[in-house]
GUZAVEX-422627 format. One record per atom (N, C-alpha, C, CB): residue in three letters; x, y, z. Coordinates in steps of 0.2 Angstrom, whole numbers, plus 2048, in hexadecimal, padded with zeros to 3 digits. Atoms other than C-alpha are relative to their C-alpha. Glycine has a CB too. Layout:
BEGIN
AlaXYZ;...
END
This chain:
BEGIN
Met7FF805805;Met0AF1B0515;Met8078007FE;Met7FB8027FA;Ile7F9801803;Ile0BF1A850F;Ile8018027F9;Ile8027F9802;Asn8007FE807;Asn0C51B0500;Asn8037FA7FB;Asn8058067FF;Gln7FE806804;Gln0C61A24F3;Gln8048027FA;Gln7F97FD7FE;Ser7FC7FE806;Ser0CF1AD4E6;Ser8077FF801;Ser7FF8077FF;Ser7F98027FF;Ser0E01A74ED;Ser8027FB7FA;Ser8017FD807;Pro7FE805805;Pro0EA19D4E0;Pro7FE7F9801;Pro8078017FE;Gly8028077FF;Gly0E318C4DD;Gly7FE7FD7F9;Gly7FA800805;Gly802802806;Gly0DD18B4CB;Gly7F87FF7FF;Gly8037F97FF;Phe807801802;Phe0CC1894C2;Phe7FF7FB7FC;Phe7FE8077FD;Leu802805804;Leu0C217D4B9;Leu7FC8037FA;Leu7FC7FA803;Leu8047FD806;Leu0BC1834A7;Leu7FB7FB7FE;Leu8058037FB;Leu805805802;Leu0AC17A4A4;Leu7FF7FF7F8;Leu7FA801803;Gly8017FF807;Gly0A9180492;Gly7F97FC7FF;Gly8057FD7FC;Phe806805802;Phe09D17248A;Phe8027F9803;Phe7FE8017F9;Ser7FE8067FE;Ser0A4164495;Ser7FA7FB801;Ser804801807;Glu8058047FF;Glu09315D497;Glu7FE7FD7F9;Glu7FA803803;His801802806;His09315A484;His8077FE7FC;His7FC8057FB;Pro7F9802802;Pro0A3150480;Pro8018007F8;Pro8027F9802;Arg7FF801808;Arg09F14D46D;Arg8008077FD;Arg7FA7FD7FD;Leu7FF7F9802;Leu09C16046B;Leu806803801;Leu7FA804804;Glu7FA7FD7FE;Glu0AC164473;Glu8057FD7FA;Glu8037FD807;Lys7FC802805;Lys0B5159466;Lys7FF8037F9;Lys7FF7F87FF;Ile8027FC806;Ile0AC162458;Ile803807800;Ile7F98007FE;Leu7FD7F97FE;Leu0B1173460;Leu8078007FF;Leu7FD802806;Phe7F8800800;Phe0C316D461;Phe8028017F9;Phe8027F9803;Met7FE7FF807;Met0C416B44E;Met7FF8077FD;Met7FC7FA7FC;Ile8027FA802;Ile0BB17B44B;Ile805805803;Ile7F9802802;Val7FB7FB7FD;Val0C6185457;Val8077FF7FD;Val8007FF808;Leu7F9801803;Leu0D617D450;Leu8018037F9;Leu8027F8800;Thr8007FD807;Thr0D118143E;Thr800807800;Thr7FA7FD7FD;Ser8017F8800;Ser0CC193443;Ser807803802;Ser7FB802805;Tyr7F97FE7FE;Tyr0DD19544C;Tyr8058007FB;Tyr8027FC806;Phe7FB801806;Phe0E718F43D;Phe7FE8067FB;Phe7FF7F97FD;Leu8027FB805;Leu0DD19B432;Leu802807803;Leu7F98007FE;Thr7FE7FA7FD;Thr0E01A943E;Thr807801800;Thr7FE800808;Leu7F97FF800;Leu0F31A643F;Leu8028027F9;Leu8037FA802;Val7FE7FF807;Val0F51A542C;Val7FD8067FD;Val7FD7FA7FC;Gly8037FA803;Gly0E81B3427;Gly803806803;Gly7F97FF801;Asn7FD7FA7FD;Asn0EE1C0433;Asn8078017FF;Asn7FE800808;Thr7F9800801;Thr1001BC431;Thr8018037F8;Thr8047FA801;Leu8007FE807;Leu0FD1BE41E;Leu7FF8077FF;Leu7FC7FC7FC;Ile8027F9800;Ile0F51CF420;Ile805804802;Ile7F9801804;Ile7FA7FC7FD;Ile1031D642B;Ile8068007FB;Ile8027FD807;Leu7FA801805;Leu1101CF41E;Leu7FE8057FA;Leu8017F97FE;Leu8027FC805;Leu1061D7410;Leu801808801;Leu7F97FF7FD;Ser8007F97FE;Ser1041E8419;Ser807803801;Ser7FC801806;Val7F97FD7FF;Val1171E941D;Val8048007F9;Val8037FB805;Arg7FC801806;Arg11E1E240C;Arg7FE8047FA;Arg8017F97FF;Asp8027FD807;Asp1131EA3FF;Asp7FF808801;Asp7F97FD7FE;Pro8007F9800;Pro1161FD3FD;Pro7F98037FF;Pro8058037FC;Arg8077FE802;Arg1041FF3F6;Arg7FC800806;Arg7FD7FD7FA;Leu8048017FA;Leu0FD1FA407;Leu803804806;Leu8007F9802;His7FE7FC7FA;His107207411;His7FC806800;His8088027FE;Ser8057FB7FF;Ser0F8211415;Ser7FD7FF807;Ser7FA8007FA;Pro8038017F9;Pro0EE215425;Pro7FB7FA801;Pro7FC806802;Met804806800;Met0E1208421;Met8037FA802;Met7FC8007FA;Tyr7FD8067FF;Tyr0ED1FA420;Tyr805800806;Tyr8047FE7FA;Phe7FD8007F9;Phe0F720042F;Phe7FC7FE805;Phe803808801;Phe8048027FA;Phe0E81FE43A;Phe7FE7F97FF;Phe7F98057FF;Leu802807801;Leu0E31EE431;Leu8067FB803;Leu7FF7FF7F9;Ser7FA8047FE;Ser0F51E7435;Ser800800808;Ser8068027FE;Asn8017FF7F9;Asn0F21ED447;Asn7FB7FB803;Asn7FE807803;Leu8068057FF;Leu0E11E3447;Leu8037F9800;Leu7FA8027FC;Ser7FD807802;Ser0EA1D4440;Ser8047FD806;Ser8037FF7FA;Phe7FB8027FB;Phe0F81D444D;Phe7FC7FF807;Phe805806801;Leu8048007FA;Leu0EB1D745B;Leu7FC7F9800;Leu7FB805800;Asp804806800;Asp0E01C8455;Asp8057FA801;Asp7FD7FF7F9;Leu7FB8057FF;Leu0F01BD455;Leu8017FF807;Leu8078017FC;Cys7FF8017F9;Cys0F31C1467;Cys7FA7FE804;Cys803807803;Phe8068027FD;Phe0E11C046B;Phe7FE7F9801;Phe7FA8047FD;Thr801808800;Thr0DF1AE466;Thr8057FC803;Thr7FF7FE7F9;Thr7FA8047FD;Thr0F01A846C;Thr7FF801807;Thr8078037FE;Ser8008007F9;Ser0EC1AE47D;Ser7FB7FB803;Ser7FD807802;Cys8058047FD;Cys0DD1A247F;Cys7FF7F97FC;Cys7FA804800;Val802806804;Val0DC195471;Val8047FA802;Val8028017F9;Pro7FC8067FE;Pro0EB189476;Pro7FD7FD807;Pro807802802;Gln8038037FA;Gln0E3187488;Gln7F97FD7FE;Gln7FF806805;Met806802802;Met0D218647F;Met8007F97FD;Met7FC8057FC;Leu7FF806804;Leu0D8178474;Leu8017FA805;Leu8058007FB;Val7FF8057FB;Val0DF16E483;Val7FA7FE804;Val805803805;Asn8068027FC;Asn0CF16F48C;Asn7FA7FD7FC;Asn7FD807803;Leu805804805;Leu0C416A47D;Leu8027F97FF;Leu7FF8047FA;Trp7FE807802;Trp0CE15B479;Trp8017FB806;Trp8068007FC;Gly7FE8047FA;Gly0D315448A;Gly7FB800805;Gly807802803;Thr8058007FA;Thr0CA15049A;Thr802805805;Thr8007F9803;Lys7FE7FB7FB;Lys0D515C4A4;Lys7FE8077FE;Lys8087FF801;Lys8037F9802;Lys0CC16D4A3;Lys802805805;Lys7F97FF7FF;Thr7FE7FB7FB;Thr0D61764B1;Thr8048067FD;Thr8037FD806;Ile7FB7FA801;Ile0DF1874B0;Ile802802806;Ile7FD8057FB;Ser7FD7FE7FA;Ser0EB18D4BD;Ser7FD807801;Ser807800800;Phe8027F97FF;Phe0E719D4C6;Phe8048057FC;Phe800801808;Leu7FB7FC804;Leu0F61A54BE;Leu7FE8007F9;Leu8077FE801;Gly802800807;Gly0F119F4AD;Gly7F98047FF;Gly7FF7F97FE;Cys8077FC801;Cys0DF1A64AF;Cys801807801;Cys7FB7FD806;Ser7FF7F97FF;Ser0E61B64B5;Ser8038037FA;Ser804801806;Val7FD7FE806;Val0F11B84A6;Val7FB8017FA;Val8067FC7FF;Gln805800806;Gln0E41B349A;Gln7FA805801;Gln7FC7F9800;Leu8057FB7FF;Leu0D71BF4A2;Leu8038077FE;Leu7FE800807;Phe7FD7FA801;Phe0E31CD4A1;Phe8018027F9;Phe807801804;Ile7FE7FF807;Ile0E91CB48F;Ile7F98007FC;Ile8047FA7FE;Phe807801804;Phe0D71C6489;Phe7FC807801;Phe7FC7FA802;Leu8047F97FF;Leu0CF1D6491;Leu8048067FD;Leu800801807;Ser7FC7FB803;Ser0DD1E148B;Ser8008007F9;Ser808800802;Leu800801807;Leu0DD1DB479;Leu7F98017FE;Leu8037FA7FE;Gly8077FF802;Gly0CA1DB478;Gly7FE807800;Gly7FB7FC805;Thr8017F9800;Thr0C91ED47E;Thr8048047FA;Thr802803807;Thr7FC7FD805;Thr0D71F2472;Thr7FC7FF7F9;Thr8077FD7FF;Glu803801807;Glu0CD1EA463;Glu7FA804800;Glu7FE7F9800;Cys8067FB800;Cys0BD1F4468;Cys8028077FE;Cys7FD800807;Ile7FE7F9802;Ile0C7204467;Ile8038007F9;Ile805803806;Leu7FD800807;Leu0D11FF458;Leu7FB8007FA;Leu8057FA7FF;Leu805800805;Leu0C11FB44E;Leu7FD8077FF;Leu7FB7FB802;Thr8027F9800;Thr0BB20D453;Thr8048047FC;Thr7FF802807;Val7FB7FC803;Val0CB21544D;Val8007FE7F8;Val8077FE802;Met801802807;Met0C920B43C;Met7FA8037FD;Met8007F8800;Ala8067FC802;Ala0B721243B;Ala8018077FE;Ala7FB7FF805;Phe7FE7F9801;Phe0BE22343D;Phe8048017F9;Phe804803806;Asp7FC800806;Asp0CB22042F;Asp7FC7FF7FA;Asp8057FA800;Arg805801806;Arg0BD21A423;Arg7FC8067FF;Arg7FC7F9801;Tyr8047FA801;Tyr0B3229427;Tyr8038067FD;Tyr7FD802808;Val7FC7FB803;Val0C0235423;Val8027FE7F8;Val807801803;Ala7FF802807;Ala0C422B413;Ala7FB8017FB;Ala8027F8800;Val8067FF804;Val0B222C40D;Val7FE807800;Val7FB7FB802;Cys8047FA800;Cys0AC23C413;Cys8058067FF;Cys7FD801807;Gln7FB7FA801;Gln0BC247412;Gln8067FD7FC;Gln802803806;Pro7FA803804;Pro0C723E404;Pro8058057FE;Pro7FD7FD7FA;Leu7FB7FB802;Leu0D024E3FF;Leu804802806;Leu7FD8067FD;His7FC7FE7FA;His0D6251411;His8037FA803;His7FC804805;Tyr7FE8067FC;Tyr0D923F415;Tyr8077FF802;Tyr7FE7FA7FC;Ala7F98017FE;Ala0EC23F414;Ala802805805;Ala8048017F9;Thr7FE7FB7FB;Thr0ED24F41E;Thr7FD7FE807;Thr7FD8077FE;Ile8038027F9;Ile0E124842C;Ile8037FA803;Ile7F98007FF;Ile7FE8077FE;Ile0E623642D;Ile8087FF7FE;Ile7FC7FA7FD;His7F9800802;His0F923942C;His8047FA805;His804806802;Pro7FC8067FC;Pro10622B433;Pro800801807;Pro8067FF7FD;His7FF7FE7F9;His109234443;His7FA7FF804;His803807801;Leu8078017FD;Leu0F6234447;Leu7FF7F9801;Leu7FB8047FD;Cys801807800;Cys0F5222442;Cys8037FC806;Cys8027FD7FA;Trp7FD8037FA;Trp10221D44F;Trp7FD802806;Trp8088027FF;Lys8037FE7FA;Lys0FA22745C;Lys7FA7FD802;Lys7FF808800;Met8068037FF;Met0E922045A;Met8017F9801;Met7FB8017F9;Ala7FE8077FF;Ala0F020E459;Ala8027FF807;Ala8057FD7FB;Ala7FD8007F9;Ala0FA212469;Ala7FA801805;Ala805805801;Val8067FE7FB;Val0EA219472;Val7FC7F9801;Val7FC8067FD;Ala8048067FF;Ala0E120946E;Ala8037FA804;Ala7FE7FD7F9;Trp7FD8057FC;Trp0EE1FD475;Trp801802807;Trp8077FF7FD;Val7FF7FE7F9;Val0F1208484;Val7FA800804;Val803807800;Met8068007FD;Met0DF20A488;Met7FE7F8802;Met7FA8037FC;Gly8018077FE;Gly0DD1F7487;Gly8047FD806;Gly8017FB7FA;Leu7FC8027FA;Leu0EB1F4493;Leu7FE803806;Leu8088037FF;Ile8037FD7FA;Ile0E420149F;Ile7FA7FD803;Ile7FF8087FF;Gln8068037FE;Gln0D31F949F;Gln8017F9803;Gln7FC7FF7FA;Ser7FF8077FD;Ser0DA1E84A3;Ser804801806;Ser8057FC7FB;Met7FD7FF7F9;Met0E51EF4B1;Met7FB802805;Met8068057FF;Val8057FE7FB;Val0D61F74B9;Val7FB7FA801;Val7FC8067FC;Gln8058057FF;Gln0CA1E84B7;Gln8027F9802;Gln7FB8007FA;Thr7FE8077FE;Thr0D41D94B9;Thr8017FF807;Thr8077FE7FC;Pro7FF8017F9;Pro0DA1DB4CB;Pro7FA7FF804;Pro804805803;Pro8068017FD;Pro0C81DD4D2;Pro7FD7FA7FF;Pro7FC8067FF;Thr803807802;Thr0C21CE4C8;Thr8037FA804;Thr8008007F9;Leu7FC8067FE;Leu0D01C34CE;Leu800800808;Leu8078007FE;His8018007F8;His0CD1C84E1;His7F97FF802;His803807802;Leu8078027FE;Leu0BB1C34E1;Leu8017F9804;Leu7FC7FE7FA;Pro8008077FC;Pro0B71B54EE;Pro7FC7FB7FC;Pro7FC802807;Phe802805805;Phe0B51A74E2;Phe7FD7FA804;Phe8057FD7FB;Cys8048067FC;Cys0A91984E7;Cys8057FA800;Cys7FA7FE7FC;Pro7FB8067FF;Pro0B31884ED;Pro8007FC7FA;Pro7FE7FC806;His800804806;His0AE17E4DD;His8058027FB;His7F97FE7FE;Arg7FB7FD805;Arg0B818A4D2;Arg7FF7FE7F9;Arg8077FF802;Gln801802806;Gln0AF1854C3;Gln7FD8067FC;Gln7FA7FA800;Ile8027FA804;Ile0AE1924B5;Ile7FC7FD7FA;Ile8068047FD;Asp805802805;Asp09F18F4AA;Asp8028037F9;Asp7F9801802;Asp7FE7FC806;Asp0A919549A;Asp8067FC7FD;Asp801807801;Phe7FA802802;Phe0B719148F;Phe806804802;Phe8008007F8;Leu7FA7FB7FE;Leu0C21A0495;Leu7FF803807;Leu8008057FA;Cys8007FC7FA;Cys0C61AA4A4;Cys7FE8077FE;Cys806800804;Glu8027F9802;Glu0BB1B94A0;Glu7FC803806;Glu7FB8007FA;Val8037FD7FA;Val0B41C64AC;Val7F97FE801;Val8008087FE;Pro8078027FF;Pro0A11C14AA;Pro8007F9804;Pro7FC8007FA;Ser8008077FD;Ser0A51AF4AE;Ser803800807;Ser8037FB7FB;Leu7FD8007FA;Leu0B01B34BC;Leu7FC803806;Leu807803800;Ile8057FD7FB;Ile0A31BE4C4;Ile7FB7FB802;Ile7FD8077FD;Arg8068057FE;Arg0961B04C3;Arg8037FB804;Arg7FE7FD7F9;Leu7FD8057FB;Leu0A31A54CC;Leu800802807;Leu8077FE7FD;Ser7FF7FE7F9;Ser0A41B04DB;Ser7FA7FE805;Ser800808800;Cys8058017FB;Cys09A1AC4EB;Cys7FF806804;Cys8027F9804;Gly8017FA7FC;Gly09C1BD4F2;Gly7FC8067FD;Gly807803802;Asp8047FB803;Asp0951CE4EE;Asp8048037FA;Asp800806806;Thr7FD7FE807;Thr0991D34DC;Thr7FD8067FE;Thr7FF7FA7FB;Thr8037F9802;Thr0901E44DC;Thr8058047FD;Thr7FD803806;Tyr7FB7FB803;Tyr0A01EE4D9;Tyr8027FD7F9;Tyr806800805;Asn7FE803806;Asn0A61E24CC;Asn7FB8007FA;Asn8027F9801;Glu8067FF806;Glu0951E24C2;Glu8008077FE;Glu7FA7FD803;Ile8007F9802;Ile0951F54C3;Ile8068027FB;Ile800805806;Gln7FA7FE803;Gln0A71F64BD;Gln7FF7FD7F9;Gln8067FD803;Leu801803806;Leu0A31E94AF;Leu7FB8047FB;Leu7FD7F9801;Ala8057FD803;Ala0931F34AA;Ala8038077FD;Ala7FA802804;Val7FD7F9802;Val09D2044A9;Val8057FF7FB;Val803803806;Ser7FA802806;Ser0AC1FC49F;Ser7FC7FE7FA;Ser8057FB803;Ser804802806;Ser09F1F4493;Ser7FE8067FC;Ser7FB7FB802;Val8037FA803;Val097205490;Val8068047FD;Val7FD805805;Ile7FB7FC803;Ile0A820E48E;Ile8047FD7FA;Ile805801806;Phe7FC803805;Phe0B1201484;Phe7FC7FC7FA;Phe8057FC803;Val804804805;Val0A31F847A;Val7FA8057FD;Val7FC7FA804;Val8067FC803;Val093204479;Val8038067FD;Val7FC801806;Val7FD7FA803;Val09D214476;Val8037FF7FA;Val804804806;Pro7FC801806;Pro0A920E469;Pro7FB7FD7FB;Pro8057FA801;Leu805802805;Leu09A205460;Leu7FC8067FE;Leu7FC7FA803;Ser8047FA801;Ser090215461;Ser8048057FB;Ser7FE804806;Leu7FC7FC804;Leu09F21F459;Leu8007FD7F9;Leu807801803;Ile800803807;Ile0A021244B;Ile7FA8017FC;Ile8027F8801;Leu8067FF804;Leu08E213447;Leu7FF8077FE;Leu7FA7FE805;Ile8007F9802;Ile08F226447;Ile8048017FA;Ile802805806;Ser7FB7FF806;Ser09E22543B;Ser7FD7FD7FA;Ser8067FC801;Tyr803803805;Tyr094219430;Tyr7FA8047FE;Tyr7FF7F9801;Gly8067FC801;Gly085224431;Gly8028067FC;Gly7FC802806;Ala7FE7FA804;Ala08F23342A;Ala8037FD7FA;Ala806803804;Ile7FE803806;Ile09722741D;Ile7FA7FF7FB;Ile8047FA801;Ala806801804;Ala085222417;Ala7FD8067FE;Ala7FB7FC805;Gln8027FA803;Gln080234416;Gln8048037FB;Gln7FF805806;Ala7FB7FD805;Ala08F23940C;Ala7FF7FC7F9;Ala8077FF802;Val801804806;Val08C22A400;Val7FA8017FD;Val8017F8802;Leu8067FF803;Leu07A22D3FE;Leu8008077FB;Leu7FB801805;Lys7FF7FA804;Lys07F23E3F7;Lys8038007F9;Lys803806804;Ile7FC801806;Ile08A2373EA;Ile7FB7FC7FA;Ile8067FB801;Asn804803805;Asn0822333D9;Asn8047FB7FC;Asn7FD8067FB;Ser7FC805804;Ser0902293D2;Ser8007F9802;Ser808803800;Ala8008077FE;Ala08F2163D2;Ala8077FE801;Ala7FD7FC7FA;Glu7F98017FF;Glu0A22153D1;Glu802802807;Glu8048037FB;Ala7FE7FE7F9;Ala0A321F3E1;Ala7FC7FC805;Ala7FE808801;Trp8048047FC;Trp0952153E9;Trp8047F9802;Trp7F97FE7FD;Arg7FD8067FF;Arg09F2053E6;Arg807801804;Arg8027FD7F9;Lys7FA7FE7FC;Lys0AF20D3EC;Lys7FF800807;Lys8048067FD;Ala8027FF7F9;Ala0A72123FC;Ala7FE7F9804;Ala7FB805801;Leu8028067FD;Leu0A02013FF;Leu8067FB801;Leu7FB7FC7FB;Ala7FA804800;Ala0B01F83FB;Ala805803806;Ala8048017FA;Thr7FC7FD7FA;Thr0B9204408;Thr7FD7FE806;Thr8008087FF;Cys8038017F9;Cys0AD201416;Cys7FD7F9802;Cys7FB805801;Ser8038067FF;Ser0A51F0414;Ser8037FB804;Ser7FE7FD7F9;Ser7FC8057FC;Ser0B31E541B;Ser800802807;Ser8078007FD;His7FF7FD7F9;His0B51F042A;His7F97FF804;His802807801;Leu8078007FD;Leu0A21F142D;Leu7FE7F8802;Leu7FB8037FB;Thr8018077FE;Thr0A11DE42C;Thr8037FD806;Thr8027FB7FA;Val7FC8027FB;Val0AF1DB438;Val7FD803807;Val807802800;Val8037FC7FA;Val0A71E8444;Val7F97FC802;Val7FE8077FF;Thr8068037FF;Thr0961DF443;Thr8017F9803;Thr7FC7FF7FA;Leu7FF8067FD;Leu09D1CE447;Leu803800807;Leu8057FC7FB;Phe7FD8007FA;Phe0A81D3455;Phe7FC803805;Phe8068057FF;Tyr8047FD7FB;Tyr09C1DF45E;Tyr7FA7FC802;Tyr7FE8077FE;Ser8068047FE;Ser08D1D445D;Ser8027FA805;Ser7FD7FC7F9;Ser7FE8057FC;Ser0971C6465;Ser802803807;Ser8067FC7FD;Val7FF7FD7F9;Val09E1D1473;Val7FA802804;Val8058067FE;Ile8067FD7FC;Ile08D1D9477;Ile7FD7FA803;Ile7FC8037FB;Ala8038067FE;Ala0861C7478;Ala8037FD806;Ala8007FB7FB;Val7FC8027FA;Val0941C3485;Val7FF804806;Val8077FE7FE;Tyr7FF7FB7FB;Tyr0961D348F;Tyr7F9803802;Tyr8058057FE;Leu8067FC7FF;Leu0841DA48E;Leu7FA7FB800;Leu7FF8067FB;Gln805805800;Gln07A1CA490;Gln7FC800806;Gln8037F97FE;Pro8048007FA;Pro06C1C849C;Pro8027FA804;Pro7F87FF7FF;Lys7FE8067FC;Lys06E1BC4AB;Lys7FB7FB800;Lys801803808;Asn805806800;Asn0651AC4A7;Asn8047FA7FD;Asn7FA8017FC;Pro7FD806802;Pro06B19A4A3;Pro8018007F8;Pro7FE7FA802;Tyr800800808;Tyr06619C490;Tyr8058057FD;Tyr7F98017FE;Ala7FB7FB802;Ala0701AC48E;Ala8077FE801;Ala7FE807803;Gln7F98027FE;Gln07F1A4497;Gln8037FB7FB;Gln8007FD807;Asp7FD805805;Asp08019548B;Asp8018037F9;Asp7FA7FA800;Arg7FF7FD806;Arg07D1A047C;Arg807804800;Arg7FA8057FF;Gly7FA7FC7FF;Gly08B1AB483;Gly8067FC7FF;Gly800804807;Lys7FA804801;Lys09719D482;Lys8027FF7F9;Lys7FF7F9803;Phe7FF800808;Phe09519B46F;Phe8028077FE;Phe7F97FE7FD;Phe7FE7F9803;Phe0961AE46C;Phe807801803;Phe7FB805803;Gly7F97FF7FD;Gly0A61AE478;Gly8057FC7FC;Gly8007FE807;Leu7FC804804;Leu0AD1A046E;Leu8018037F9;Leu7FD7F97FF;Phe8007FD806;Phe0A91A945E;Phe8058067FF;Phe7F98027FD;Tyr7FC7FA800;Tyr0B11BA462;Tyr8077FF802;Tyr7FD805804;Ala7F98027FF;Ala0C01B1469;Ala8047FD7FB;Ala8007FC807;Val7FD804805;Val0C31A645B;Val7FE8017F9;Val7FF7F8802;Gly8037FF806;Gly0B71A944D;Gly8028067FC;Gly7F97FF800;Thr7FF7FA803;Thr0B91BB449;Thr8078017FE;Thr7FE806805;Pro7F97FF802;Pro0CC1BB449;Pro8027FC7FA;Pro8057FE806;Ser7FF804806;Ser0CC1AD43C;Ser7FC8037FA;Ser7FE7F9801;Leu8047FD806;Leu0BF1B6431;Leu8028077FE;Leu7F8800803;Asn7FE7FA801;Asn0C61C7432;Asn8058007F9;Asn804803805;Pro7FC800806;Pro0D41C3425;Pro7FD7FE7FA;Pro8067FB801;Leu804802805;Leu0C81BA41A;Leu7FC8067FD;Leu7FC7FA801;Ile8057FB802;Ile0BC1C941A;Ile8048067FC;Ile7FD803806;Tyr7FC7FA803;Tyr0CA1D6416;Tyr8037FE7FA;Tyr805802805;Thr7FD802806;Thr0D21CB409;Thr7FB7FF7FA;Thr8037F9801;Leu805802805;Leu0C21C5400;Leu7FD8077FD;Leu7FB7FB802;Arg8047FA802;Arg0BA1D7400;Arg8058057FE;Arg7FC802806;Asn7FB7FA802;Asn0CA1E13FC;Asn8057FE7FA;Asn804801807;Lys7FC801806;Lys0D21E23EB;Lys807801801;Lys7FD8047FA;Glu7F97FE7FF;Glu0E21EA3F1;Glu8037FB804;Glu800807804;Val7FD8067FD;Val0E51DC3FD;Val8017FA7FB;Val7FC7FE806;Lys7FF806805;Lys0E21CF3EF;Lys8068027FB;Lys7F98007FC;Arg7FA7FE804;Arg0EE1D93E4;Arg8067FF803;Arg7FF8077FD;Ala7FA8007FC;Ala0FB1DA3F1;Ala8027F8801;Ala7FF803807;Leu7FF8077FF;Leu0F91C73F4;Leu8037FD7FA;Leu7FA7FC802;Arg7FE803806;Arg0FB1C33E2;Arg8078037FE;Arg7FC8037FA;Arg7F97FD801;Arg10B1CF3E1;Arg8057FC804;Arg800807802;Leu7FC8037FB;Leu1121C63F0;Leu8017F97FD;Leu7FD7FF807;Leu7FF806803;Leu10F1B53E8;Leu8048007FA;Leu7F97FC7FF;Gly7FC7FF806;Gly1161BB3D8;Gly807801801;Gly7FD8067FC;Lys7F97FF7FE;Lys1261C13E0;Lys8037F9802;Lys800805805;Asp7FD8077FD;Asp1281B03E9;Asp8017FC7FA;Asp7FB7FD804;Gly7FF804806;Gly1251A83D8;Gly8068027FC;Gly7FA8007FB;Glu7FB7FD804;Glu1321B33CF;Glu8077FE804;Glu800807800;Ser7F98017FC;Ser13F1B03DE;Ser8017F87FF;Ser7FF802807;Arg7FF807801;Arg13C19D3DC;Arg8037FE7F9;Arg7FA7FC801;Gln7FE801807;Gln13F19E3C9;Gln808802800;Gln7FC8047FB;Ser7F97FE801;Ser14F1A83CB;Ser8057FC805;Ser800807803;
END
């Protein structure tokens, strides 16, 4: 069989059979991207400028915000072009770069959310030892591990995916160049790639999610032993934002990467893929801002300083 994976480009179908829906999705994606840029940039700015936010929790949050900025920028511009216009092609190089970056950052986010869950576990269950355990050097190490593991995962999985013998029509039934959609495009044997995808999904999706659930199980046990209503509220405020983000992100990822092989699941997977690529990065800043008093205070202080500087 002739290897169709030679450079030639692909056609991203998306919802091309529903032109009106594409125009609606264009406006939704554009609005979400704008919110992502503004919200995540603001969180990074607050975390850097406000001394009261110089803590491990906001260090990891600024990492998450920077990751979300890169995550959406790697795919949204191409997605907007495809949704608005009739030309829905992407070059082989563009698809390769998008796949590599998207896979690397997606894996990094899975691990980073696990690291943040560990940070919340120590904060609630071992508050007296928190500063000793979660010290700045460890924070940098854990963040570096998340980024490096994402890079390694992408370096391992991207080349075998791109070397698949793709069908001559080269039509990707998705918005993005993702591993599951490229495997479906292959006309050859994909057993190795499917095994690789299954193993990586377990390592980088199931295992991190299990560790997060274990952390929150321990947090729940610790909170149930507390009789103070104030302590209950503090624990809830500490963990609720992160738990909401975890729920939104992992539910979407599982729907895309662990979905059964049938047309209904494939169409549903498009919406979930669109949501975790565009929706969750735009919602994350809102969740952390609306549910976090410290971030609200930092924002007011920043606006207050800006007001004073304008007056002066």
